[in-house]
Every structure is written in C-alpha cells, then in structure tokens.
C-alpha positions in Angstrom: 45.8 -49.3 45.7 47.9 -49.1 48.8 48.6 -45.4 48.6 44.9 -44.7 48.4 44.2 -46.8 51.4 46.9 -45.1 53.4 45.4 -41.7 52.4 41.9 -42.7 53.6 43.3 -44.0 56.8 45.2 -40.8 57.5 42.2 -38.6 56.5 39.9 -40.1 59.3 40.4 -38.2 62.6 41.0 -40.3 65.7 38.0 -41.1 67.9 38.2 -39.3 71.2 36.5 -40.2 74.5 33.9 -37.5 74.1 33.1 -38.7 70.6 32.7 -42.2 71.8 30.2 -41.1 74.5 28.2 -39.2 71.8 28.0 -42.3 69.7 26.7 -44.4 72.6 24.0 -41.8 73.4 22.7 -41.6 69.9 22.7 -45.5 69.6 20.7 -45.9 72.7 18.1 -43.1 71.8 17.2 -44.5 68.3 15.1 -47.5 69.5 13.1 -45.3 71.9 12.1 -42.9 69.0 11.2 -45.8 66.7 9.0 -47.3 69.4 7.2 -44.0 70.0 6.6 -43.6 66.3 5.1 -47.1 66.0 2.8 -46.4 69.0 1.6 -43.2 67.4 0.9 -45.0 64.1 -1.1 -47.7 65.8 -3.2 -45.1 67.6 -3.9 -43.3 64.3 -5.0 -46.6 62.7 -7.5 -47.3 65.5 -8.9 -43.7 65.3 -9.3 -44.1 61.5 -11.2 -47.4 61.9 -13.6 -45.8 64.4 -14.3 -42.9 62.0 -14.9 -45.3 59.1 -17.3 -47.3 61.2 -19.3 -44.1 62.0 -19.3 -43.1 58.4 -20.8 -46.4 57.3 -23.5 -46.1 60.0 -24.4 -42.6 58.9 -24.5 -43.6 55.2 -26.8 -46.5 55.8 -29.1 -44.2 57.9 -29.2 -41.6 55.1 -29.9 -44.1 52.4 -32.9 -45.6 54.4 -34.2 -42.0 54.9 -33.9 -41.2 51.2 -35.7 -44.4 50.2 -38.5 -43.6 52.6 -38.9 -40.0 51.4 -38.7 -40.7 47.6 -42.4 -41.0 47.3 -42.9 -37.6 49.1 -40.2 -36.0 46.8 -41.9 -37.4 43.7 -45.3 -36.1 44.8 -43.8 -32.7 45.7 -42.0 -32.4 42.3 -45.3 -33.1 40.5 -47.0 -30.4 42.5 -44.1 -27.9 41.8 -44.3 -28.8 38.0 -48.0 -28.0 38.1 -47.4 -24.8 39.9 -44.8 -23.8 37.3 -47.2 -24.6 34.4 -49.9 -22.5 36.1 -47.4 -19.7 36.7 -46.3 -19.7 33.0 -50.0 -19.7 31.9 -50.7 -16.8 34.2 -47.7 -14.9 32.8 -48.8 -15.7 29.3 -52.3 -14.4 30.1 -50.8 -11.3 31.8 -48.7 -10.6 28.7 -51.8 -11.0 26.5 -53.6 -8.7 28.8 -50.7 -6.2 28.7 -50.8 -6.3 24.9 -54.5 -5.7 24.9 -54.1 -2.9 27.4 -51.4 -1.2 25.3 -53.6 -1.7 22.2 -56.6 -0.1 23.9 -54.5 2.8 25.2 -53.1 3.5 21.7 -56.6 3.5 20.4 -57.7 6.0 23.1 -54.7 8.2 22.5 -55.3 8.3 18.8 -59.0 9.1 19.3 -58.0 12.0 21.6 -55.2 13.1 19.3 -52.6 12.5 22.0 -49.9 11.6 19.5 -47.0 11.6 21.8 -48.7 9.3 24.2 -49.6 7.0 21.3 -46.0 7.0 20.2 -44.8 6.2 23.7 -47.3 3.2 23.9 -46.1 1.9 20.5 -42.5 2.2 21.8 -43.5 0.2 24.9 -45.0 -2.5 22.7 -41.8 -2.6 20.6 -39.7 -3.1 23.8 -42.0 -5.9 24.8 -41.5 -7.4 21.4 -37.7 -7.2 21.9 -38.1 -8.8 25.3 -39.9 -11.8 23.9 -37.4 -12.3 21.1 -35.7 -15.3 23.0 -39.0 -16.7 24.0 -40.4 -20.0 22.5 -43.9 -18.7 22.5 -44.2 -18.4 18.8 -47.9 -17.7 18.7 -47.6 -15.0 21.4 -44.7 -13.4 19.4 -46.7 -13.5 16.2 -49.8 -11.9 17.9 -47.6 -9.2 19.4 -45.8 -8.5 16.2 -49.1 -8.3 14.2 -50.6 -6.0 16.8 -47.4 -3.8 16.7 -47.5 -3.7 12.9 -51.2 -2.7 12.9 -50.8 0.2 15.3 -47.4 1.2 13.9 -48.8 1.5 10.4 -51.8 3.6 11.5 -49.6 5.9 13.5 -46.9 6.1 10.9 -49.4 6.8 8.1 -50.9 9.6 10.2 -47.5 11.2 11.0 -46.3 10.6 7.5 -49.3 12.4 6.1 -48.8 15.4 8.4 -45.1 15.3 7.6 -45.8 15.2 3.8 -48.1 18.2 4.2 -45.5 20.3 6.0 -42.8 19.2 3.4 -45.1 20.2 0.6 -45.5 23.7 2.1 -41.7 23.9 2.3 -41.6 22.9 -1.4 -40.0 19.5 -0.9 -38.7 17.7 -3.0 -36.3 20.1 -4.8 -36.1 18.8 -8.3 -34.5 22.0 -9.7 -32.1 24.5 -8.2 -34.0 26.2 -5.2 -34.9 29.8 -5.7 -34.4 31.9 -2.6 -37.6 33.9 -1.8 -37.3 37.6 -0.9 -39.6 37.3 2.1 -40.3 34.1 4.2 -43.9 32.8 4.2 -46.3 34.2 6.8 -46.5 30.8 8.7 -42.8 30.1 8.6 -42.5 29.9 12.4 -45.5 27.6 12.6 -44.1 25.4 9.9 -40.7 25.2 11.6 -42.5 24.2 14.9 -44.6 21.5 13.2 -41.5 20.2 11.3 -39.5 19.8 14.5 -42.5 18.1 16.3 -43.2 15.7 13.5 -39.5 14.8 13.0 -39.2 14.1 16.7 -42.3 11.9 16.8 -41.2 10.0 13.8 -37.8 9.4 15.3 -39.5 8.0 18.4 -41.1 5.4 16.1 -37.7 4.3 14.9 -37.4 1.2 17.0 -40.8 -0.1 16.1 -40.2 0.8 12.4 -36.9 -1.2 12.4 -38.7 -4.2 13.9 -41.5 -4.1 11.3 -39.1 -3.5 8.4 -36.3 -5.9 9.4 -36.8 -7.9 6.3 -35.5 -4.9 4.3 -32.1 -5.2 5.9 -31.2 -8.2 3.8 -29.7 -7.2 0.4 -31.4 -8.5 -2.6 -28.1 -8.6 -4.6 -24.6 -9.8 -3.7 -23.1 -6.4 -4.5 -25.1 -4.6 -1.7 -24.0 -5.0 1.8 -26.4 -4.8 4.8 -26.5 -1.5 6.5 -28.4 0.2 9.3 -31.8 1.3 8.3 -32.4 4.9 7.4 -34.2 7.1 10.0 -38.0 7.2 9.5 -38.2 10.9 8.5 -35.5 10.4 5.8 -37.4 7.4 4.5 -40.5 9.5 4.1 -38.6 12.3 2.4 -37.0 9.8 0.0 -40.4 8.4 -1.2 -41.1 11.0 -3.9 -37.5 10.9 -5.1 -37.6 7.1 -5.2 -40.8 7.1 -7.3 -39.3 9.5 -9.8 -36.1 7.5 -10.0 -37.9 4.3 -10.7 -40.3 6.0 -13.1 -37.4 7.3 -15.2 -34.8 4.6 -14.8 -36.7 1.4 -14.7 -39.0 -0.3 -17.2 -39.2 0.7 -20.9 -38.6 4.4 -20.5 -36.2 6.0 -22.9 -34.3 7.4 -20.0 -33.5 3.8 -18.9 -30.7 3.2 -21.2 -27.8 0.8 -20.6 -25.5 3.0 -22.7 -26.3 6.1 -20.6 -25.5 5.3 -17.0 -24.5 9.0 -16.6 -28.2 9.9 -16.8 -29.3 8.3 -13.5 -25.9 9.0 -11.8 -26.0 12.7 -12.7 -29.6 12.9 -11.7 -28.9 11.6 -8.2 -26.0 14.0 -7.8 -28.2 16.9 -8.8 -30.8 15.9 -6.3 -28.2 15.8 -3.6 -27.0 19.3 -4.5 -30.5 20.8 -4.7 -31.4 19.4 -1.3 -28.2 20.3 0.5 -29.1 23.7 1.9 -32.6 22.6 2.9 -31.3 19.5 4.8 -28.6 21.5 6.6 -30.9 24.4 7.5 -34.2 22.7 8.3 -33.6 19.0 9.1 -30.0 18.9 10.4 -30.8 20.9 13.6 -33.4 18.3 14.5 -31.9 15.1 13.0 -28.1 14.8 13.2 -26.4 13.8 9.9 -29.6 14.4 8.0 -27.7 15.4 4.9 -25.6 12.3 5.0 -28.6 10.1 5.6 -30.4 11.6 2.5 -27.3 10.9 0.4 -27.2 7.4 1.8 -30.8 6.8 0.8 -30.3 8.2 -2.7 -27.1 6.1 -3.0 -29.1 2.9 -2.2 -31.1 3.6 -5.4 -27.9 3.9 -7.4 -26.6 0.7 -5.9 -29.7 -1.2 -6.8 -29.6 0.2 -10.3 -25.9 -0.7 -10.8 -26.3 -4.1 -9.3 -29.0 -4.7 -11.9 -27.2 -3.2 -15.0 -23.6 -4.2 -14.5 -24.1 -8.0 -15.1 -25.9 -7.2 -18.3 -22.9 -5.3 -19.7 -20.2 -8.1 -19.1 -20.2 -9.0 -22.8 -20.0 -5.5 -24.2 -16.5 -4.0 -23.6 -17.3 -0.5 -24.7 -20.4 -0.1 -22.6 -18.8 -1.8 -19.7 -15.8 0.6 -19.8 -18.2 3.5 -20.0 -20.1 2.3 -17.0 -16.9 1.9 -15.0 -15.8 5.4 -16.0 -19.1 7.0 -15.0 -19.2 5.1 -11.6 -15.6 6.3 -10.8 -16.6 9.9 -11.7 -19.7 9.6 -9.6 -17.7 8.3 -6.7 -15.3 11.3 -6.9 -18.2 13.8 -7.0 -19.9 12.0 -4.1 -16.8 12.2 -1.9 -15.5 15.6 -2.8 -18.4 17.9 -3.8 -21.0 16.4 -1.5 -18.7 15.5 1.4 -19.9 11.9 1.7 -17.9 10.2 4.5 -15.2 7.8 3.5 -16.3 5.4 6.3 -19.6 4.7 4.4 -19.7 2.6 1.3 -20.4 4.3 -2.0 -21.0 2.9 -5.5 -17.7 1.2 -5.9 -18.6 -2.0 -3.9 -20.8 -3.0 -6.9 -17.7 -3.1 -9.1 -15.9 -5.4 -6.6 -18.4 -8.2 -7.1 -16.2 -11.1 -8.4 -17.4 -11.5 -12.0 -17.7 -7.7 -12.5 -14.2 -7.1 -11.0 -12.6 -9.8 -13.1 -14.2 -8.3 -16.2 -12.9 -4.9 -15.2 -9.4 -6.2 -14.9 -9.4 -8.0 -18.2 -10.9 -5.0 -20.0 -8.3 -2.7 -18.4 -5.5 -4.9 -19.6 -6.9 -5.3 -23.1 -7.4 -1.5 -23.5 -3.9 -0.8 -22.1 -2.2 -3.3 -24.5 -4.1 -1.8 -27.4 -2.9 1.7 -26.4 0.7 0.5 -26.0 0.6 -1.0 -29.5 -0.8 2.3 -30.9 1.7 4.5 -29.1 4.7 2.4 -30.2 3.6 2.4 -33.8 2.9 6.1 -33.9 5.0 8.3 -36.2 6.5 10.4 -33.4 6.8 7.6 -30.8 10.5 8.1 -30.3 10.7 11.9 -30.3 10.0 14.1 -27.3 7.1 16.5 -27.5 9.1 19.0 -25.3 12.3 18.8 -27.4 12.2 22.5 -28.2 11.7 23.6 -24.6 15.1 23.2 -22.9 14.0 23.8 -19.3 11.1 21.3 -19.5 12.8 18.5 -21.4 15.3 17.5 -18.8 14.6 13.7 -19.0 14.2 13.8 -22.8 11.5 11.1 -22.5 10.2 10.0 -25.9 6.5 10.4 -26.5 5.8 6.7 -26.2 7.4 6.4 -22.7 5.6 9.5 -21.4 2.3 8.3 -22.8 2.8 4.9 -21.3 3.5 6.3 -17.8 0.5 8.6 -18.1 -1.5 5.5 -18.9 -0.3 3.8 -15.7 -1.0 6.9 -13.7 -4.5 7.0 -15.1 -5.0 3.3 -14.0 -3.7 4.3 -10.5 -6.2 7.1 -10.3 -9.0 4.7 -11.3 -8.3 2.1 -8.6 -6.9 4.4 -5.9 -10.3 5.0 -4.3 -11.3 1.3 -4.1 -12.2 0.3 -0.6 -10.5 -3.1 -0.7 -6.7 -3.5 -0.5 -6.8 -6.9 -2.2 -8.6 -5.3 -5.3 -6.0 -2.5 -5.3 -3.2 -5.0 -5.3 -4.8 -6.8 -8.2 -4.6 -3.6 -10.2 -1.0 -3.1 -9.0 -0.1 -6.5 -10.3 -1.7 -5.5 -13.7 0.5 -2.4 -13.8 3.6 -4.3 -13.0 2.7 -6.8 -15.8 2.3 -3.9 -18.2 5.6 -2.3 -17.2 7.4 -5.6 -17.8 5.7 -6.1 -21.1 6.8 -2.5 -22.1 10.3 -3.3 -21.0 10.4 -6.4 -23.2 9.1 -4.3 -26.2 11.9 -1.7 -25.5 14.4 -4.6 -25.5 13.2 -5.9 -28.8 13.4 -2.4 -30.4 16.8 -1.9 -28.9 18.2 -5.1 -30.4 17.0 -3.9 -33.8 18.7 -0.5 -33.3 21.9 -1.9 -31.7 23.6 -1.9 -35.2 23.6 1.9 -34.8 23.9 2.6 -31.1 24.8 6.2 -31.7 21.5 6.9 -33.6 18.7 9.0 -32.2 16.3 6.1 -31.8 18.7 4.0 -29.8 19.3 7.0 -27.4 15.5 7.6 -27.2 15.1 4.0 -26.1 17.7 4.5 -23.4 16.0 7.7 -22.3 12.6 5.9 -22.2 14.2 3.2 -19.9 15.7 5.8 -17.6 12.4 7.7 -17.5 10.3 4.7 -16.6 12.8 3.7 -13.9 12.9 7.2 -12.5 9.1 7.4 -12.3 8.8 4.0 -10.6 11.4 5.0 -8.1 9.4 8.0 -7.2 6.2 5.9 -6.9 8.0 3.5 -4.6 8.3 6.3 -2.1 4.7 7.5 -2.5 2.5 7.1 0.5 -0.2 5.3 -1.5 2.2 2.7 -2.8 3.9 2.3 0.7 0.4 1.6 2.1 -0.1 -1.0 -0.6 3.2 -2.5 0.2 2.3 -3.0 3.9 -1.1 -4.4 2.8 0.7 -6.9 0.6 3.0 -7.9 3.4 0.0 -8.5 5.7 -1.7 -10.6 3.0 1.5 -12.7 2.6 1.6 -15.5 0.0 -1.8 -14.6 -1.4 -0.1 -11.7 -3.2 3.6 -12.3 -3.3 3.7 -16.0 -3.5 6.3 -18.0 -1.5 9.0 -15.5 -0.4 11.9 -16.0 2.0 11.8 -14.5 5.4 14.6 -12.1 4.5 12.7 -10.7 1.6 9.4 -10.4 3.5 11.3 -8.6 6.3 12.9 -6.1 3.8 9.4 -5.3 2.4 7.9 -5.0 5.9 10.7 -2.6 7.0 10.4 -0.6 3.8 14.0 -1.4 2.8 12.7 -2.9 -0.4 9.8 -1.7 -2.6 7.0 -3.3 -4.5 8.7 -2.2 -7.7 12.1 -3.6 -6.8 12.1 -6.5 -9.3 11.0 -4.2 -12.1 13.6 -1.6 -11.2 16.3 -4.2 -11.2 15.4 -5.3 -14.7 15.2 -1.8 -16.0 18.5 -0.9 -14.5 20.0 -4.0 -16.1 18.6 -2.9 -19.5 19.9 0.6 -19.0 23.4 -0.6 -18.0 23.5 -2.9 -21.0 22.5 -0.1 -23.4 25.0 2.3 -21.9 27.7 -0.4 -22.2 26.9 -0.8 -25.9 27.0 2.9 -26.4 30.4 3.2 -24.7 31.7 0.3 -26.7 30.6 2.0 -30.0 32.3 5.3 -29.0 35.5 3.6 -27.8 35.7 1.6 -31.0 35.8 4.9 -32.9 38.2 6.4 -30.5 40.6 3.5 -30.7 40.5 3.6 -34.4 41.2 7.3 -34.5 43.9 7.0 -31.8 46.1 4.4 -33.6 48.5 7.0 -35.1 48.8 8.6 -31.7 49.7 5.3 -30.1 52.5 4.9 -32.6 53.8 8.4 -32.4 57.6 9.1 -32.0 57.6 9.7 -28.3 61.3 8.8 -28.0 62.6 11.4 -30.5 60.4 14.4 -30.0 62.2 17.8 -29.4 62.3 19.1 -25.9 60.0 21.8 -24.7 62.8 24.4 -24.7 63.5 23.8 -28.4 59.9 24.7 -29.3 58.6 28.2 -29.6 55.1 27.2 -28.5 53.5 23.8 -27.6 50.7 22.6 -29.8 48.5 19.5 -29.9 50.1 16.5 -31.5 48.8 16.2 -35.1 48.3 12.5 -34.5 45.9 13.2 -31.6 43.6 15.5 -33.7 41.4 12.8 -35.1 40.9 11.2 -31.7 40.1 14.6 -30.0 37.7 15.6 -32.8 35.9 12.2 -32.5 35.5 12.6 -28.8 34.4 16.2 -29.0 31.8 15.4 -31.7 30.4 12.3 -29.8 30.2 14.2 -26.5 28.3 17.1 -28.2 26.1 14.7 -30.1 25.2 12.5 -27.0 24.7 15.6 -24.8 21.9 16.5 -27.2 20.4 13.0 -27.4 20.7 11.8 -23.8 19.0 13.2 -20.7 21.3 14.7 -18.1 21.6 11.7 -15.7 22.3 9.3 -18.6 24.8 11.7 -20.2 26.6 12.1 -16.9 26.9 8.3 -16.6 28.1 8.2 -20.2 30.9 10.8 -20.1 32.1 9.4 -16.7 32.2 5.9 -18.2 33.9 7.2 -21.3 36.5 9.1 -19.2 37.2 5.9 -17.2 37.7 3.8 -20.4 39.8 6.5 -22.0 42.0 6.7 -18.9 42.7 3.0 -19.1 43.1 3.0 -22.8 45.6 5.9 -22.9 47.5 4.4 -19.9 47.7 0.9 -21.4 48.0 1.5 -25.1 49.8 4.9 -25.3 51.9 5.3 -22.1 52.9 1.7 -21.2 53.5 0.7 -24.8 56.1 3.5 -25.5 59.3 5.1 -24.2 59.5 8.8 -23.6 62.3 11.3 -23.8 62.0 14.6 -22.2 60.2 16.2 -25.2 57.9 13.2 -25.6 56.8 13.3 -21.9 56.2 17.1 -22.1 54.2 16.6 -25.3 52.1 13.9 -23.7 51.4 16.1 -20.7 50.4 19.0 -22.9 48.1 16.8 -25.0 46.4 15.6 -21.9 46.3 18.6 -19.6 45.6 21.3 -22.2 43.5 19.4 -24.7 41.9 16.1 -23.4 41.0 17.2 -19.9 39.4 20.5 -21.1 37.1 18.4 -23.4 35.5 17.0 -20.2 35.9 20.3 -18.4 32.6 21.4 -19.8 30.8 18.8 -17.7 32.7 19.0 -14.3 35.1 21.4 -12.5 38.0 19.0 -12.1 38.1 16.6 -15.1 41.6 15.4 -14.2 40.1 13.5 -11.3 38.5 11.1 -13.8 41.9 10.5 -15.5 44.0 9.5 -12.5 46.1 7.0 -14.3 47.0 9.4 -17.1 47.5 12.3 -14.8 49.8 10.5 -12.4 51.7 8.9 -15.2 52.4 12.3 -16.7 53.7 13.5 -13.2 56.1 10.6 -13.1 57.3 11.0 -16.7 57.9 14.7 -16.5 59.9 14.6 -13.2 63.4 16.2 -13.5 66.2 13.7 -13.6 67.3 14.2 -10.0 63.9 13.8 -8.6 63.3 10.7 -10.7 66.6 9.1 -9.5 65.7 9.9 -5.9 62.2 8.5 -6.3 63.5 5.3 -7.9 66.0 4.8 -5.0 63.2 5.3 -2.5 60.9 2.8 -4.2 63.6 0.2 -4.5 64.5 0.3 -0.8 62.5 -1.4 1.8 63.3 0.9 4.7 61.3 3.8 5.9 60.0 6.2 4.8 57.4 4.2 3.0 57.2 4.5 -0.8 53.5 5.6 -0.6 54.3 8.7 1.4 56.9 9.7 -1.2 54.4 9.2 -4.0 51.8 11.1 -2.1 54.1 14.1 -1.8 54.3 14.2 -5.6 50.5 13.9 -6.0 50.4 10.2 -6.9 47.7 8.3 -5.1 46.2 5.8 -7.5 49.4 4.2 -9.0 51.1 1.5 -6.9 54.9 1.7 -6.3 55.5 -1.2 -8.8 53.5 0.7 -11.5 55.7 3.8 -10.8 58.8 1.8 -11.2 57.6 0.6 -14.6 56.9 4.2 -15.6 60.3 5.3 -14.5 61.8 2.5 -16.7 60.0 4.1 -19.7 62.0 7.3 -19.3 64.8 7.7 -21.8 66.5 10.7 -20.1 68.6 8.9 -17.6 72.3 9.8 -17.0 74.6 7.6 -19.1 71.9 6.9 -21.7 
C-alpha cells in the first residue's frame, strides 16, 4: 500500500500562488450563480401561476357560453337536418326528372330515326346507372335499371334486326367453305357502309349491354371461369351458330353422342375456319380482334358442352380417354391452325376440375401400366428393331425400353399444354413413378438373367437401363422440364415434400435436376450390372490364365537364342477368351456401355496380371523378354481396336515390363538410386525410364524378381 500512496503523492503537481487565487475566485462565484438561478426559477413559477389562473377564467367563461348557446345549436342542427332532407329529396326528384327526360329524348330520337342520338342517350343513362351504383336508393336504382333495359332492348332489337339483314346479304353465317364470287354484288359499297355504321352503333351500346347482361358473367359450372363479355356485334353474329350447335348437340339428337365428342369439336373448328376470311376482311377493320372474339364465343359453347359431358364419363374409362384425346387435339388445332392466343383459356380448364383431373391421372396411370405389361411380355421385347441398321442402332435399345420412353414422351405431349404448373407437376410425378416401376421390373428380370450375364437378354437389360438414363439426362436439360423444376421449387413442400435447404438451393440454381433421384438409381443398377458382367468375364479369364501364371519364367531361353518370338502357348487360351468376349460384347452392348466395359476389363486385367503373374514369379532375361512380347505384341493390340494407346490402360504391366527388361547395368544403377536417400529423388530416375505409376518400393520388389544379377 505504501508504494501506491507515494506514487499518488508524487503524481499531484504542487499548488502555486496563481492556482490558489483561481480556486478562491471560483469558490466565491459559485454562491452568486446559485442565487441567480433560484431567483429565476421563482420568477418562472409566479408567471406560470398567473397563466394558469387566466386559463381557468377563460375556461369557465367558455363553458358558460356553450351552455347558453346549446339550445340555439340544437335548433340550428334540426333546421340543417331538415334542409339536408329537402336537398336530398330535390336531388332525388331531379334524378327522376333526368331519367324521364332521357327516356323522352330516346323516344323522340327513335321516332325520328336518329339512331346515333338515341344510342348516345342510352349511353348517358348507362353512365347514370353506374354513378348510382354506390347509392342506397334501391327503388331509384331499380327504376333506372328497368328503364335502361326497356330502351336498350328496343334499340338493340332494332339495330340487331338491321345488322342481321346486312349479314344475311353478306351470306353470314358460313356453314360450308365459302365460295369466292367472280364479281362483287352491285350494292357492295352500300353494304360495307351499312356494316361499318351498324357495328359502330352496336359497340356504342356495349356499356349498357354489359349492365343489362351482368348476370351472364357468372359461370354456371365450376369448370368455366368468368370472362369479359363478348362485344355486342359478335354476340349477334354468334346467335345462328349457337342455335345450330344446341340443335345438333343437345337433347335427343343422334348427333349428341357421348361417345363422339369429335363431332361437336370438329364442327366448331370448321365454323372457325369457314368464318376466318370474312372476319378478317369485313369485321376486323371495324372491330379489333374480331376473329379472336368469334373464336372465344364459339369456344364458350364447347366449354359448356364439355362441362356437361365430362362428369357423365367418369365411370367409363374408354369413353373418358377418348374425350381427353379429342379435347387435347382440339386444343392443338385451336392454338396452331386458328392462332388462338395462349393468354386466353381454351378447352383444357374443363379437364382441370378436381374430380375430372384425378380421373384423368388415374386412367393415364392404369393405361400406362397395362402397356408396360404388354410390352415386357411381347415376343421381341428384348431385341432392337434397328439391329440391322448399324448407323441408327447406336444405343442398341431393346424394343421394350424404346416403347416405354415413347409412352412417357406421349404423356409429356399430352400435359405440356396444360395452363396450370401444379397439374403439370402431377403428371411429372406420375412419369417418375412409372420410370421407377420400370426400373424395378428391369431389376427383377436382371436377377433372373444374372445366372448367364454374358447372354443377349442380360446385355439387352443393361442397354435398356443405359437408354432410359440417357433420355432422362437429356430431358433434365430441356427447357420445358427446367421450367417445371423452377415451378416445383416455388411451390416448395407441396410438391417435393420436406427438403433440406441445400437440396432446394441446388434445384433452384439448376445444379440438380428433377430426375436426379431416378438417374442415381438407374446409374446404380447400370454399375451393378456392369460389375456382374466384368466378374463373369474375369472368372473365365482367370481360369484360362492359370497355365500362364504357372509358366517357367525363370528358365525360358533368352531372346538371342530364339529365331523369332511368338506368343506363349500357355497364354493362347486367355487371349482367345478375351478376344471372343470383346467381340461378343461389342455386338451386344451399345458403344458407351462397351467403352465402360473394355476399360473396366483392362483395369482388372492390369491388376490381375501384375499381381498373379508378375509378382508371383521370378524372371530370367528370356522370361522377362517373353512377358514383354506377350503383353506388347499380343495383349495390348487386342484393345488397340478400341483406342489409340491401349498401353495407357495397363500401366502396372507396362511399367513392370520396363523394369524387368532393363539391362543389368541399368538395373544395378537404378537399385542403388532407389536404396539411397540422397538426391536426385528416386521418382525422377523412374520418370526418366517411363515409370510413373509404380512407387519406388514397388520397383525394388520388381528388381528383386530378376534372376539375371551378377554372381547369381
């Protein structure tokens, strides 16, 4: 403690005379400042009390004034309320008078054939109706709407009658292919003028027509979505076609057959085609998108008919499938031939109604499973239909696999045009289920054929697995399936189920694919089958190679003692076996699979010859030369048919032959280098000899297998 005290004492500077005077000055000024602050606070308190007193006086005065004027305010409020009621009554009467005035003016215009003025007055009445939409005057609204309907019907009937007359002269509707006349009618210009005038007047009635027909906007069936009403001229033009449609395809007519949906679908498409030129040449210049509007009106007839018929076919699979096929064909014709915009709904939304859609999925699955059963049990299921055409049969896919993928492609074409991504993903899930079921069937057949893995059927199963995997890999990069993948990511667990953040991220970034799981299972099956195939070939090779493994490598004559080198007689069975199997499997396997096979076989042969022939024997100079000749001039050329440098697939054998055939001096020098720890490094010495795969310890073992050392 004492040192600390001493430090504090020494750290305080000594107090000088000036410092002492400053302390006295500050000490004497503090009481003066405190006193001034207290005085200011006291003054503020007195001022605040005075203000509060004034506020209380003003508040009491205001309260007495309000109490005295309350009766006046009540009386004034009552008067203002009466004035407001009178004002609303006056406005009500003015509105009634305006309605009557508009009604009288419409009557006058119609009596004087001033159609445009009458149309304008009806439009004014329609705007007034829209203005009263938020009003609570229900009786006034009802009166106005009734008056509007009355005059609108009269004016619409009059214009529709004139419009029908002009259309009749123009030979509307076209129920058969229109025949081009050699000379236009004499009154063609007059008809064109009347047509333009009537279409323009009818379009001016559109607002009032929409008001009086607003109940038609609500669909009568769940499969039909509300849409903007058709323009009035198109509605009138559709009337004769609608009558014919309902005459032929409703009620007890023979043409109204549940088993023949193509009748009414084809009829509508024909009407669209027959009317196309007329709509583009006559109506389109006056009414924009007239051709599309007519198609939309005809399509509404189809939608109503499908919404009525589809639920009645849910218990008849054959008729239901036929209906779906015809609707899909109709949709394709509608979009391609008639150019119906993709932004507008077609006939497919009817098929997406829940009960109909679930029936479609179940029937699609049932039919697909039946077709798979049939194709697998067919006589030529495991043979390729292109086996005699070399340049076509690259994948050597058996008929069952090709037919199965064609089936999946057909399903894709059927649901590709569906407007709902969720429905498309349901079909994609069905496809994935079918692929997995087919993979299981292939596995079952493979296990039956695994007793003879070198047989044609086993190889056909392997080709089928590779073919399906290749097609799915291509589909994974297809734009359509990439879009489905993004849709599935956005829908989340509704489609994929609970997934980890990493897996969802891979799918969102397109690192993974929607077929990733299936591709993994197919690759596993393919790898397992290739492994069984290699095992079978290697068993034969090992059996044929036993005499070669036990050959007299230590007592063979040197190369100089032989006139010409020839293949070891003990190696002939092994070489013939490999040659025959390579040729056989080249014919049975597709090119990618055969490449994997011969490369796997080369790898296994390399290890087998290195372990069972080279490391298990000792070699004199003649034995080493014979081994090198057998490998370089016989084994490697067997694989030279499939690659340019086959020795690169036999690195252990090739490098072992290099070590075993070194001359004695080089071998002694190499052994000394490998046994010393100083530089240069042993690896550099080996690399100079062309040895890269074998480790220095392996090379020392090989050197110890040589019998031609000095002193031996």
